[in-house]
Biopython code that builds the backbone (N, CA, C, O; Angstrom):
import numpy as np
from Bio.PDB.StructureBuilder import StructureBuilder

atoms = [
    (1, "UNK", "N", (-88.969, 208.851, 162.207)),
    (1, "UNK", "CA", (-88.479, 207.769, 161.709)),
    (1, "UNK", "C", (-89.383, 207.918, 160.472)),
    (1, "UNK", "O", (-88.951, 207.803, 159.325)),
    (2, "UNK", "N", (-90.751, 208.199, 160.798)),
    (2, "UNK", "CA", (-91.796, 208.386, 159.462)),
    (2, "UNK", "C", (-91.353, 208.882, 158.226)),
    (2, "UNK", "O", (-91.972, 208.719, 157.175)),
    (3, "UNK", "N", (-89.768, 209.783, 158.391)),
    (3, "UNK", "CA", (-89.716, 210.493, 157.103)),
    (3, "UNK", "C", (-88.736, 209.450, 156.453)),
    (3, "UNK", "O", (-88.544, 209.470, 155.237)),
    (4, "UNK", "N", (-88.013, 208.386, 157.411)),
    (4, "UNK", "CA", (-87.120, 207.459, 156.486)),
    (4, "UNK", "C", (-87.661, 206.642, 156.130)),
    (4, "UNK", "O", (-87.393, 206.259, 154.991)),
    (5, "UNK", "N", (-88.765, 205.898, 156.948)),
    (5, "UNK", "CA", (-89.087, 204.629, 156.778)),
    (5, "UNK", "C", (-90.793, 204.473, 156.236)),
    (5, "UNK", "O", (-91.696, 204.964, 156.913)),
    (6, "UNK", "N", (-90.932, 204.092, 155.571)),
    (6, "UNK", "CA", (-92.432, 203.821, 154.861)),
    (6, "UNK", "C", (-93.250, 203.048, 155.828)),
    (6, "UNK", "O", (-94.479, 203.106, 155.829)),
    (7, "UNK", "N", (-92.569, 202.337, 156.635)),
    (7, "UNK", "CA", (-93.977, 201.329, 157.658)),
    (7, "UNK", "C", (-93.305, 201.583, 158.773)),
    (7, "UNK", "O", (-92.150, 201.997, 158.676)),
    (8, "UNK", "N", (-93.770, 201.426, 159.765)),
    (8, "UNK", "CA", (-92.726, 200.704, 161.003)),
    (8, "UNK", "C", (-92.123, 199.411, 160.871)),
    (8, "UNK", "O", (-91.099, 198.987, 161.407)),
    (9, "UNK", "N", (-92.893, 198.861, 160.093)),
    (9, "UNK", "CA", (-92.041, 197.366, 160.689)),
    (9, "UNK", "C", (-90.772, 196.995, 159.082)),
    (9, "UNK", "O", (-90.421, 195.988, 158.467)),
    (10, "UNK", "N", (-90.449, 198.643, 158.999)),
    (10, "UNK", "CA", (-89.274, 198.217, 157.745)),
    (10, "UNK", "C", (-87.964, 198.584, 158.983)),
    (10, "UNK", "O", (-86.790, 198.215, 158.963)),
    (11, "UNK", "N", (-88.770, 199.535, 160.130)),
    (11, "UNK", "CA", (-87.581, 199.992, 160.603)),
    (11, "UNK", "C", (-86.653, 198.950, 161.579)),
    (11, "UNK", "O", (-87.290, 198.237, 162.355)),
    (12, "UNK", "N", (-85.552, 198.866, 161.568)),
    (12, "UNK", "CA", (-84.732, 198.033, 162.116)),
    (12, "UNK", "C", (-84.834, 197.579, 163.620)),
    (12, "UNK", "O", (-85.334, 198.486, 164.285)),
    (13, "UNK", "N", (-84.605, 196.767, 164.170)),
    (13, "UNK", "CA", (-84.980, 196.291, 165.312)),
    (13, "UNK", "C", (-83.948, 197.341, 166.577)),
    (13, "UNK", "O", (-84.220, 197.999, 167.581)),
    (14, "UNK", "N", (-83.139, 197.122, 166.079)),
    (14, "UNK", "CA", (-82.098, 198.019, 167.406)),
    (14, "UNK", "C", (-82.263, 199.794, 167.089)),
    (14, "UNK", "O", (-82.327, 200.699, 167.921)),
    (15, "UNK", "N", (-82.300, 199.882, 165.567)),
    (15, "UNK", "CA", (-82.749, 201.260, 165.805)),
    (15, "UNK", "C", (-84.132, 201.836, 166.434)),
    (15, "UNK", "O", (-84.388, 202.935, 166.926)),
    (16, "UNK", "N", (-84.700, 201.004, 166.289)),
    (16, "UNK", "CA", (-86.377, 201.567, 166.770)),
    (16, "UNK", "C", (-86.519, 201.117, 168.245)),
    (16, "UNK", "O", (-87.343, 201.760, 168.897)),
    (17, "UNK", "N", (-85.856, 200.121, 168.883)),
    (17, "UNK", "CA", (-85.880, 200.409, 170.274)),
    (17, "UNK", "C", (-84.844, 201.275, 170.637)),
    (17, "UNK", "O", (-85.188, 201.781, 171.705)),
    (18, "UNK", "N", (-83.151, 201.941, 170.111)),
    (18, "UNK", "CA", (-82.697, 202.970, 170.644)),
    (18, "UNK", "C", (-83.912, 204.379, 170.531)),
    (18, "UNK", "O", (-83.914, 205.423, 171.183)),
    (19, "UNK", "N", (-84.677, 204.008, 169.673)),
    (19, "UNK", "CA", (-85.848, 205.719, 169.616)),
    (19, "UNK", "C", (-87.093, 205.528, 170.542)),
    (19, "UNK", "O", (-87.988, 206.371, 170.479)),
    (20, "UNK", "N", (-87.197, 204.529, 171.349)),
    (20, "UNK", "CA", (-88.159, 203.862, 171.774)),
    (20, "UNK", "C", (-88.027, 204.895, 173.347)),
    (20, "UNK", "O", (-87.001, 205.036, 174.013)),
    (21, "UNK", "N", (-89.385, 205.503, 173.627)),
    (21, "UNK", "CA", (-89.745, 206.402, 174.819)),
    (21, "UNK", "C", (-89.384, 205.103, 176.364)),
    (21, "UNK", "O", (-89.799, 203.952, 176.493)),
    (22, "UNK", "N", (-88.542, 205.873, 177.232)),
    (22, "UNK", "CA", (-87.760, 204.718, 178.372)),
    (22, "UNK", "C", (-89.652, 205.277, 179.067)),
    (22, "UNK", "O", (-90.439, 206.223, 179.118)),
    (23, "UNK", "N", (-89.451, 203.809, 179.461)),
    (23, "UNK", "CA", (-90.662, 203.146, 180.437)),
    (23, "UNK", "C", (-90.595, 203.757, 181.691)),
    (23, "UNK", "O", (-89.544, 203.274, 182.115)),
    (24, "UNK", "N", (-90.949, 204.384, 182.435)),
    (24, "UNK", "CA", (-90.892, 204.937, 183.532)),
    (24, "UNK", "C", (-90.220, 205.672, 184.161)),
    (24, "UNK", "O", (-90.364, 206.838, 183.794)),
    (25, "UNK", "N", (-89.203, 205.472, 185.344)),
    (25, "UNK", "CA", (-87.710, 205.869, 185.257)),
    (25, "UNK", "C", (-86.638, 204.617, 185.162)),
    (25, "UNK", "O", (-85.592, 204.393, 185.772)),
    (26, "UNK", "N", (-87.338, 203.910, 184.151)),
    (26, "UNK", "CA", (-86.649, 202.529, 183.864)),
    (26, "UNK", "C", (-85.000, 203.385, 182.395)),
    (26, "UNK", "O", (-84.946, 204.605, 182.242)),
    (27, "UNK", "N", (-84.127, 202.565, 181.733)),
    (27, "UNK", "CA", (-83.302, 203.153, 181.071)),
    (27, "UNK", "C", (-83.477, 202.868, 179.465)),
    (27, "UNK", "O", (-82.752, 203.291, 178.564)),
    (28, "UNK", "N", (-84.450, 202.170, 179.373)),
    (28, "UNK", "CA", (-84.734, 201.531, 177.860)),
    (28, "UNK", "C", (-86.485, 201.431, 177.757)),
    (28, "UNK", "O", (-87.403, 201.327, 178.570)),
    (29, "UNK", "N", (-86.406, 201.489, 176.847)),
    (29, "UNK", "CA", (-88.180, 201.567, 176.453)),
    (29, "UNK", "C", (-88.718, 200.038, 176.242)),
    (29, "UNK", "O", (-87.894, 199.136, 176.094)),
    (30, "UNK", "N", (-89.682, 199.852, 176.235)),
    (30, "UNK", "CA", (-90.958, 198.377, 176.643)),
    (30, "UNK", "C", (-89.799, 197.323, 175.791)),
    (30, "UNK", "O", (-89.345, 196.353, 176.398)),
    (31, "UNK", "N", (-89.323, 197.642, 174.177)),
    (31, "UNK", "CA", (-89.227, 196.432, 173.584)),
    (31, "UNK", "C", (-87.777, 195.678, 173.847)),
    (31, "UNK", "O", (-87.566, 194.488, 173.612)),
    (32, "UNK", "N", (-86.764, 196.685, 174.417)),
    (32, "UNK", "CA", (-85.511, 196.565, 175.011)),
    (32, "UNK", "C", (-85.984, 195.946, 176.136)),
    (32, "UNK", "O", (-85.590, 194.808, 176.389)),
    (33, "UNK", "N", (-86.929, 196.620, 177.005)),
    (33, "UNK", "CA", (-86.998, 195.877, 178.319)),
    (33, "UNK", "C", (-87.197, 194.334, 178.030)),
    (33, "UNK", "O", (-86.547, 193.347, 178.372)),
    (34, "UNK", "N", (-88.180, 194.478, 177.376)),
    (34, "UNK", "CA", (-88.865, 192.942, 177.112)),
    (34, "UNK", "C", (-87.513, 191.849, 176.697)),
    (34, "UNK", "O", (-87.062, 190.893, 177.328)),
    (35, "UNK", "N", (-87.054, 192.512, 175.210)),
    (35, "UNK", "CA", (-85.516, 191.560, 175.061)),
    (35, "UNK", "C", (-85.133, 191.182, 176.069)),
    (35, "UNK", "O", (-85.260, 190.012, 176.429)),
    (36, "UNK", "N", (-84.552, 192.130, 176.784)),
    (36, "UNK", "CA", (-83.346, 191.919, 177.946)),
    (36, "UNK", "C", (-83.924, 190.655, 179.351)),
    (36, "UNK", "O", (-83.279, 189.756, 179.891)),
    (37, "UNK", "N", (-85.259, 191.073, 179.550)),
    (37, "UNK", "CA", (-85.731, 190.137, 180.439)),
    (37, "UNK", "C", (-85.533, 188.977, 179.808)),
    (37, "UNK", "O", (-84.473, 188.355, 179.879)),
    (38, "UNK", "N", (-86.747, 188.531, 179.012)),
    (38, "UNK", "CA", (-86.030, 187.712, 178.226)),
    (38, "UNK", "C", (-84.928, 186.736, 177.944)),
    (38, "UNK", "O", (-85.184, 185.562, 177.675)),
    (39, "UNK", "N", (-83.800, 187.168, 177.996)),
    (39, "UNK", "CA", (-82.317, 186.940, 177.569)),
    (39, "UNK", "C", (-81.900, 186.889, 179.508)),
    (39, "UNK", "O", (-80.906, 186.198, 179.734)),
    (40, "UNK", "N", (-82.138, 187.121, 179.968)),
    (40, "UNK", "CA", (-81.815, 186.792, 181.603)),
    (40, "UNK", "C", (-82.666, 185.349, 181.727)),
    (40, "UNK", "O", (-82.176, 184.220, 181.733)),
    (41, "UNK", "N", (-83.676, 185.610, 181.796)),
    (41, "UNK", "CA", (-84.792, 184.737, 182.111)),
    (41, "UNK", "C", (-83.728, 183.143, 181.256)),
    (41, "UNK", "O", (-83.091, 182.346, 181.945)),
    (42, "UNK", "N", (-83.798, 183.089, 180.125)),
    (42, "UNK", "CA", (-82.894, 182.285, 179.326)),
    (42, "UNK", "C", (-81.760, 181.920, 179.744)),
    (42, "UNK", "O", (-81.383, 180.754, 179.626)),
    (43, "UNK", "N", (-81.118, 182.752, 180.237)),
    (43, "UNK", "CA", (-80.009, 182.802, 180.865)),
    (43, "UNK", "C", (-80.112, 181.692, 181.734)),
    (43, "UNK", "O", (-79.737, 180.561, 181.425)),
    (44, "UNK", "N", (-80.827, 182.133, 183.273)),
    (44, "UNK", "CA", (-80.969, 181.221, 183.843)),
    (44, "UNK", "C", (-81.275, 180.441, 183.801)),
    (44, "UNK", "O", (-80.797, 179.707, 184.666)),
    (45, "UNK", "N", (-82.269, 179.801, 182.892)),
    (45, "UNK", "CA", (-82.620, 178.292, 183.459)),
    (45, "UNK", "C", (-82.396, 177.565, 182.486)),
    (45, "UNK", "O", (-83.009, 176.504, 182.366)),
    (46, "UNK", "N", (-81.454, 177.977, 181.556)),
    (46, "UNK", "CA", (-80.378, 176.844, 180.169)),
    (46, "UNK", "C", (-78.847, 176.746, 181.001)),
    (46, "UNK", "O", (-77.847, 176.208, 180.526)),
    (47, "UNK", "N", (-78.941, 177.495, 182.543)),
    (47, "UNK", "CA", (-77.423, 177.443, 183.705)),
    (47, "UNK", "C", (-77.728, 176.312, 184.591)),
    (47, "UNK", "O", (-78.122, 176.469, 185.747)),
    (48, "UNK", "N", (-77.497, 174.895, 183.900)),
    (48, "UNK", "CA", (-77.350, 174.419, 185.023)),
    (48, "UNK", "C", (-76.902, 174.188, 186.594)),
    (48, "UNK", "O", (-77.251, 173.287, 187.356)),
    (49, "UNK", "N", (-76.015, 175.297, 186.826)),
    (49, "UNK", "CA", (-75.505, 175.822, 187.896)),
    (49, "UNK", "C", (-75.930, 176.914, 188.463)),
    (49, "UNK", "O", (-75.374, 177.659, 189.271)),
    (50, "UNK", "N", (-77.587, 176.975, 187.683)),
    (50, "UNK", "CA", (-77.626, 178.165, 188.689)),
    (50, "UNK", "C", (-78.195, 177.623, 189.572)),
    (50, "UNK", "O", (-78.505, 176.438, 189.450)),
    (51, "UNK", "N", (-78.561, 178.495, 190.969)),
    (51, "UNK", "CA", (-78.882, 177.554, 192.543)),
    (51, "UNK", "C", (-79.919, 177.309, 192.359)),
    (51, "UNK", "O", (-79.995, 176.349, 193.127)),
    (52, "UNK", "N", (-80.889, 177.391, 191.929)),
    (52, "UNK", "CA", (-82.005, 177.481, 192.090)),
    (52, "UNK", "C", (-82.763, 176.178, 190.660)),
    (52, "UNK", "O", (-83.972, 176.018, 190.491)),
    (53, "UNK", "N", (-81.997, 175.672, 190.100)),
    (53, "UNK", "CA", (-82.403, 174.610, 188.904)),
    (53, "UNK", "C", (-81.736, 173.500, 189.814)),
    (53, "UNK", "O", (-80.686, 173.551, 190.454)),
    (54, "UNK", "N", (-82.650, 172.496, 189.681)),
    (54, "UNK", "CA", (-83.174, 171.023, 189.977)),
    (54, "UNK", "C", (-82.292, 170.061, 189.172)),
    (54, "UNK", "O", (-82.609, 169.233, 188.319)),
    (55, "UNK", "N", (-81.087, 170.401, 189.681)),
    (55, "UNK", "CA", (-80.147, 169.149, 188.593)),
    (55, "UNK", "C", (-78.725, 168.499, 190.013)),
    (55, "UNK", "O", (-78.389, 168.860, 191.141)),
    (56, "UNK", "N", (-78.348, 167.496, 189.111)),
    (56, "UNK", "CA", (-77.261, 167.031, 189.536)),
    (56, "UNK", "C", (-76.259, 167.588, 191.047)),
    (56, "UNK", "O", (-75.958, 167.222, 192.183)),
    (57, "UNK", "N", (-75.997, 169.025, 189.795)),
    (57, "UNK", "CA", (-75.116, 169.680, 190.371)),
    (57, "UNK", "C", (-75.832, 170.722, 191.564)),
    (57, "UNK", "O", (-75.045, 171.421, 192.203)),
    (58, "UNK", "N", (-77.038, 170.814, 191.815)),
    (58, "UNK", "CA", (-77.750, 171.881, 192.327)),
    (58, "UNK", "C", (-77.195, 171.546, 194.133)),
    (58, "UNK", "O", (-76.264, 170.835, 194.511)),
    (59, "UNK", "N", (-78.157, 172.347, 194.937)),
    (59, "UNK", "CA", (-78.347, 172.478, 196.470)),
    (59, "UNK", "C", (-79.196, 171.042, 196.796)),
    (59, "UNK", "O", (-79.571, 170.244, 195.937)),
    (60, "UNK", "N", (-79.390, 170.928, 198.197)),
    (60, "UNK", "CA", (-80.063, 170.095, 198.640)),
    (60, "UNK", "C", (-81.203, 171.337, 199.088)),
    (60, "UNK", "O", (-80.880, 172.430, 199.554)),
    (61, "UNK", "N", (-82.492, 170.909, 198.842)),
    (61, "UNK", "CA", (-83.599, 171.179, 199.744)),
    (61, "UNK", "C", (-83.364, 172.113, 201.609)),
    (61, "UNK", "O", (-84.014, 172.816, 202.382)),
    (62, "UNK", "N", (-82.637, 171.772, 201.547)),
    (62, "UNK", "CA", (-81.831, 172.226, 202.970)),
    (62, "UNK", "C", (-81.049, 173.490, 202.831)),
    (62, "UNK", "O", (-81.265, 174.543, 203.432)),
    (63, "UNK", "N", (-80.091, 173.238, 201.938)),
    (63, "UNK", "CA", (-79.039, 174.457, 201.292)),
    (63, "UNK", "C", (-79.885, 175.551, 200.826)),
    (63, "UNK", "O", (-79.670, 176.690, 201.239)),
    (64, "UNK", "N", (-80.711, 175.337, 200.104)),
    (64, "UNK", "CA", (-81.445, 176.359, 199.281)),
    (64, "UNK", "C", (-82.459, 176.889, 200.380)),
    (64, "UNK", "O", (-82.427, 178.117, 200.299)),
    (65, "UNK", "N", (-83.157, 176.581, 201.161)),
    (65, "UNK", "CA", (-83.406, 177.424, 202.280)),
    (65, "UNK", "C", (-82.718, 178.209, 203.402)),
    (65, "UNK", "O", (-83.089, 179.247, 203.950)),
    (66, "UNK", "N", (-81.522, 177.390, 203.631)),
    (66, "UNK", "CA", (-80.118, 178.611, 203.564)),
    (66, "UNK", "C", (-80.229, 179.722, 203.367)),
    (66, "UNK", "O", (-80.574, 180.680, 204.058)),
    (67, "UNK", "N", (-79.737, 179.513, 201.778)),
    (67, "UNK", "CA", (-79.726, 180.800, 201.190)),
    (67, "UNK", "C", (-80.354, 181.445, 200.746)),
    (67, "UNK", "O", (-79.834, 182.501, 200.387)),
    (68, "UNK", "N", (-81.835, 181.265, 200.475)),
    (68, "UNK", "CA", (-82.893, 182.324, 201.010)),
    (68, "UNK", "C", (-82.665, 182.806, 201.624)),
    (68, "UNK", "O", (-82.380, 183.926, 201.200)),
    (69, "UNK", "N", (-82.502, 182.655, 203.210)),
    (69, "UNK", "CA", (-82.297, 183.268, 204.356)),
    (69, "UNK", "C", (-81.529, 184.767, 204.022)),
    (69, "UNK", "O", (-81.643, 185.778, 204.715)),
    (70, "UNK", "N", (-80.934, 184.668, 203.107)),
    (70, "UNK", "CA", (-79.876, 185.774, 203.598)),
    (70, "UNK", "C", (-80.081, 186.413, 202.616)),
    (70, "UNK", "O", (-80.805, 185.960, 201.730)),
    (71, "UNK", "N", (-79.318, 188.000, 202.494)),
    (71, "UNK", "CA", (-79.537, 189.730, 202.023)),
    (71, "UNK", "C", (-78.396, 189.718, 201.514)),
    (71, "UNK", "O", (-77.674, 188.773, 201.831)),
    (72, "UNK", "N", (-77.941, 190.594, 200.710)),
    (72, "UNK", "CA", (-77.050, 191.684, 200.404)),
    (72, "UNK", "C", (-76.738, 192.426, 201.802)),
    (72, "UNK", "O", (-75.606, 192.813, 202.092)),
    (73, "UNK", "N", (-77.563, 192.542, 202.414)),
    (73, "UNK", "CA", (-77.713, 193.224, 203.812)),
    (73, "UNK", "C", (-76.496, 192.340, 204.396)),
    (73, "UNK", "O", (-75.316, 192.686, 204.347)),
    (74, "UNK", "N", (-76.878, 191.394, 204.837)),
    (74, "UNK", "CA", (-76.154, 190.146, 205.278)),
    (74, "UNK", "C", (-75.244, 189.755, 205.311)),
    (74, "UNK", "O", (-74.655, 189.690, 206.389)),
    (75, "UNK", "N", (-74.624, 189.260, 204.046)),
    (75, "UNK", "CA", (-73.583, 189.392, 203.258)),
    (75, "UNK", "C", (-72.742, 190.486, 203.066)),
    (75, "UNK", "O", (-71.950, 190.396, 202.128)),
    (76, "UNK", "N", (-72.736, 191.402, 203.676)),
    (76, "UNK", "CA", (-71.755, 193.010, 203.610)),
    (76, "UNK", "C", (-71.632, 193.541, 205.143)),
    (76, "UNK", "O", (-70.773, 194.373, 205.435)),
    (77, "UNK", "N", (-72.446, 193.068, 206.012)),
    (77, "UNK", "CA", (-72.398, 193.188, 207.499)),
    (77, "UNK", "C", (-71.276, 192.109, 207.552)),
    (77, "UNK", "O", (-70.156, 192.448, 207.935)),
    (78, "UNK", "N", (-71.523, 190.856, 207.195)),
    (78, "UNK", "CA", (-70.403, 189.589, 207.542)),
    (78, "UNK", "C", (-69.194, 189.929, 207.156)),
    (78, "UNK", "O", (-68.286, 189.635, 207.933)),
    (79, "UNK", "N", (-68.806, 190.696, 205.751)),
    (79, "UNK", "CA", (-67.680, 190.829, 205.313)),
    (79, "UNK", "C", (-67.360, 192.201, 205.233)),
    (79, "UNK", "O", (-66.869, 192.664, 204.204)),
    (80, "UNK", "N", (-67.647, 193.048, 206.448)),
    (80, "UNK", "CA", (-67.028, 194.131, 205.988)),
    (80, "UNK", "C", (-67.059, 194.446, 207.658)),
    (80, "UNK", "O", (-67.982, 194.341, 208.465)),
    (81, "UNK", "N", (-65.839, 194.817, 207.803)),
    (81, "UNK", "CA", (-65.454, 195.710, 209.272)),
    (81, "UNK", "C", (-65.971, 196.344, 210.222)),
    (81, "UNK", "O", (-65.170, 197.272, 210.331)),
    (82, "UNK", "N", (-66.817, 196.521, 211.067)),
    (82, "UNK", "CA", (-67.012, 197.597, 212.124)),
    (82, "UNK", "C", (-68.822, 198.112, 211.486)),
    (82, "UNK", "O", (-69.643, 198.910, 211.939)),
    (83, "UNK", "N", (-68.831, 197.432, 210.583)),
    (83, "UNK", "CA", (-70.557, 197.595, 210.291)),
    (83, "UNK", "C", (-71.446, 197.056, 211.362)),
    (83, "UNK", "O", (-71.410, 195.863, 211.661)),
    (84, "UNK", "N", (-72.273, 197.943, 211.969)),
    (84, "UNK", "CA", (-73.322, 197.476, 213.666)),
    (84, "UNK", "C", (-74.502, 197.487, 212.244)),
    (84, "UNK", "O", (-74.915, 196.426, 211.776)),
    (85, "UNK", "N", (-74.975, 198.994, 211.633)),
    (85, "UNK", "CA", (-76.012, 198.770, 210.905)),
    (85, "UNK", "C", (-75.980, 198.676, 209.766)),
    (85, "UNK", "O", (-74.882, 198.647, 209.210)),
    (86, "UNK", "N", (-77.275, 198.588, 208.957)),
    (86, "UNK", "CA", (-77.095, 198.804, 207.499)),
    (86, "UNK", "C", (-78.315, 198.918, 206.904)),
    (86, "UNK", "O", (-79.136, 198.391, 207.655)),
    (87, "UNK", "N", (-78.944, 199.433, 205.726)),
    (87, "UNK", "CA", (-80.227, 199.339, 204.974)),
    (87, "UNK", "C", (-80.528, 197.903, 205.068)),
    (87, "UNK", "O", (-79.661, 197.034, 205.160)),
    (88, "UNK", "N", (-82.153, 197.635, 205.033)),
    (88, "UNK", "CA", (-81.999, 196.015, 205.414)),
    (88, "UNK", "C", (-82.130, 195.788, 204.020)),
    (88, "UNK", "O", (-81.864, 194.626, 203.713)),
    (89, "UNK", "N", (-82.601, 196.861, 202.652)),
    (89, "UNK", "CA", (-82.516, 196.683, 201.370)),
    (89, "UNK", "C", (-81.409, 197.497, 200.859)),
    (89, "UNK", "O", (-81.655, 198.696, 200.720)),
    (90, "UNK", "N", (-80.292, 197.100, 200.567)),
    (90, "UNK", "CA", (-78.890, 197.925, 200.403)),
    (90, "UNK", "C", (-79.487, 198.885, 198.968)),
    (90, "UNK", "O", (-79.199, 200.073, 198.823)),
    (91, "UNK", "N", (-80.060, 198.362, 198.321)),
    (91, "UNK", "CA", (-80.338, 198.922, 197.078)),
    (91, "UNK", "C", (-81.809, 199.782, 196.796)),
    (91, "UNK", "O", (-82.356, 200.072, 195.732)),
    (92, "UNK", "N", (-82.178, 200.041, 198.127)),
    (92, "UNK", "CA", (-83.247, 201.009, 197.603)),
    (92, "UNK", "C", (-82.855, 202.085, 198.512)),
    (92, "UNK", "O", (-82.215, 201.561, 199.424)),
    (93, "UNK", "N", (-82.940, 203.296, 198.677)),
    (93, "UNK", "CA", (-81.969, 204.585, 198.840)),
    (93, "UNK", "C", (-83.555, 205.034, 200.302)),
    (93, "UNK", "O", (-83.512, 205.973, 201.097)),
    (94, "UNK", "N", (-84.581, 204.111, 200.186)),
    (94, "UNK", "CA", (-85.727, 204.630, 201.226)),
    (94, "UNK", "C", (-85.505, 203.407, 201.921)),
    (94, "UNK", "O", (-86.651, 202.966, 202.001)),
    (95, "UNK", "N", (-84.844, 202.674, 202.410)),
    (95, "UNK", "CA", (-84.712, 201.442, 203.109)),
    (95, "UNK", "C", (-84.438, 201.946, 204.721)),
    (95, "UNK", "O", (-83.365, 202.448, 205.058)),
    (96, "UNK", "N", (-85.457, 201.756, 205.561)),
    (96, "UNK", "CA", (-84.679, 201.958, 206.868)),
    (96, "UNK", "C", (-82.918, 201.029, 207.145)),
    (96, "UNK", "O", (-82.438, 200.125, 206.462)),
    (97, "UNK", "N", (-82.328, 201.724, 208.412)),
    (97, "UNK", "CA", (-81.151, 201.229, 208.938)),
    (97, "UNK", "C", (-81.593, 200.304, 209.977)),
    (97, "UNK", "O", (-82.563, 200.587, 210.680)),
    (98, "UNK", "N", (-80.863, 199.085, 210.135)),
    (98, "UNK", "CA", (-80.908, 198.143, 210.921)),
    (98, "UNK", "C", (-80.024, 197.391, 211.499)),
    (98, "UNK", "O", (-78.866, 197.473, 211.089)),
    (99, "UNK", "N", (-80.365, 196.414, 212.661)),
    (99, "UNK", "CA", (-78.973, 195.950, 213.242)),
    (99, "UNK", "C", (-78.972, 195.074, 212.374)),
    (99, "UNK", "O", (-79.992, 194.657, 211.824)),
    (100, "UNK", "N", (-76.929, 194.391, 211.975)),
    (100, "UNK", "CA", (-76.633, 193.400, 211.120)),
    (100, "UNK", "C", (-76.754, 191.869, 212.046)),
    (100, "UNK", "O", (-76.594, 190.716, 211.646)),
    (101, "UNK", "N", (-77.039, 192.296, 213.183)),
    (101, "UNK", "CA", (-77.200, 191.056, 214.158)),
    (101, "UNK", "C", (-78.536, 190.773, 214.474)),
    (101, "UNK", "O", (-78.898, 189.997, 215.358)),
    (102, "UNK", "N", (-79.036, 191.224, 213.958)),
    (102, "UNK", "CA", (-80.709, 191.509, 214.218)),
    (102, "UNK", "C", (-80.975, 190.606, 212.049)),
    (102, "UNK", "O", (-82.033, 190.091, 211.689)),
    (103, "UNK", "N", (-80.214, 190.676, 211.501)),
    (103, "UNK", "CA", (-80.819, 189.935, 209.734)),
    (103, "UNK", "C", (-80.037, 188.520, 210.130)),
    (103, "UNK", "O", (-78.894, 188.407, 210.573)),
    (104, "UNK", "N", (-80.733, 187.770, 209.917)),
    (104, "UNK", "CA", (-80.887, 186.108, 209.312)),
    (104, "UNK", "C", (-79.806, 185.824, 208.759)),
    (104, "UNK", "O", (-79.547, 186.451, 207.732)),
    (105, "UNK", "N", (-79.033, 185.017, 209.141)),
    (105, "UNK", "CA", (-77.971, 184.384, 208.757)),
    (105, "UNK", "C", (-78.080, 183.328, 208.137)),
    (105, "UNK", "O", (-79.194, 182.881, 207.866)),
    (106, "UNK", "N", (-76.927, 182.699, 207.776)),
    (106, "UNK", "CA", (-76.617, 180.699, 206.659)),
    (106, "UNK", "C", (-75.889, 180.377, 208.345)),
    (106, "UNK", "O", (-75.297, 180.882, 209.298)),
    (107, "UNK", "N", (-76.334, 179.451, 207.926)),
    (107, "UNK", "CA", (-76.271, 178.029, 209.167)),
    (107, "UNK", "C", (-75.510, 177.111, 207.632)),
    (107, "UNK", "O", (-75.997, 176.523, 206.666)),
    (108, "UNK", "N", (-74.103, 177.412, 208.110)),
    (108, "UNK", "CA", (-73.531, 176.312, 206.778)),
    (108, "UNK", "C", (-72.887, 175.140, 207.331)),
    (108, "UNK", "O", (-71.681, 174.992, 207.137)),
    (109, "UNK", "N", (-73.779, 173.986, 208.234)),
    (109, "UNK", "CA", (-73.196, 173.133, 208.849)),
    (109, "UNK", "C", (-74.366, 172.645, 207.131)),
    (109, "UNK", "O", (-73.900, 171.793, 206.375)),
    (110, "UNK", "N", (-75.613, 173.232, 206.823)),
    (110, "UNK", "CA", (-76.284, 172.018, 206.180)),
    (110, "UNK", "C", (-75.530, 172.029, 204.903)),
    (110, "UNK", "O", (-76.075, 171.635, 203.871)),
    (111, "UNK", "N", (-74.000, 172.566, 204.916)),
    (111, "UNK", "CA", (-73.423, 171.865, 203.738)),
    (111, "UNK", "C", (-72.029, 170.904, 204.487)),
    (111, "UNK", "O", (-71.066, 170.642, 203.766)),
    (112, "UNK", "N", (-72.040, 170.612, 205.400)),
    (112, "UNK", "CA", (-71.538, 169.600, 206.271)),
    (112, "UNK", "C", (-70.859, 168.250, 205.216)),
    (112, "UNK", "O", (-71.925, 167.855, 204.745)),
    (113, "UNK", "N", (-70.127, 167.632, 204.788)),
    (113, "UNK", "CA", (-70.673, 166.435, 204.596)),
    (113, "UNK", "C", (-70.622, 165.238, 205.728)),
    (113, "UNK", "O", (-69.908, 165.147, 206.727)),
    (114, "UNK", "N", (-71.538, 164.439, 205.263)),
    (114, "UNK", "CA", (-71.927, 163.403, 205.989)),
    (114, "UNK", "C", (-71.185, 162.131, 205.846)),
    (114, "UNK", "O", (-71.237, 161.598, 204.738)),
    (115, "UNK", "N", (-70.541, 161.590, 206.729)),
    (115, "UNK", "CA", (-69.571, 160.434, 206.612)),
    (115, "UNK", "C", (-70.400, 158.763, 206.755)),
    (115, "UNK", "O", (-69.730, 157.734, 206.678)),
]
sb = StructureBuilder()
sb.init_structure("model")
sb.init_model(0)
sb.init_chain("A")
sb.init_seg("    ")
for serial, (resi, resn, name, xyz) in enumerate(atoms, 1):
    if name == "N":
        sb.init_residue(resn, " ", resi, " ")
    sb.init_atom(name, np.array(xyz, "f"), 0.0, 1.0, " ", f" {name:<3s}", serial, name[0])
structure = sb.get_structure()
């Protein structure tokens, strides 16, 4: 890069970001990591249908409480046949196995339409 550009400010953001060293075990450097994180934050905050945003189309407090109880592990248990045990954190290789019946489940009565 030093042979191509006279000053680091002259480098294109995309080229510079691709050439950065990875952060830890990540797939990208600090610049792209920051940009992508900020983009996801803005997408979530600007989405009126994001379940945690307070809007006229959002969930009630009781419904949010129920949604926050449920894990991906519980969803996989509920939607697969013959699964009795699963990793508590299914996205981690270091997570221990737990019984499906011991994972919190969602109370769907919070979505019942009151007459």
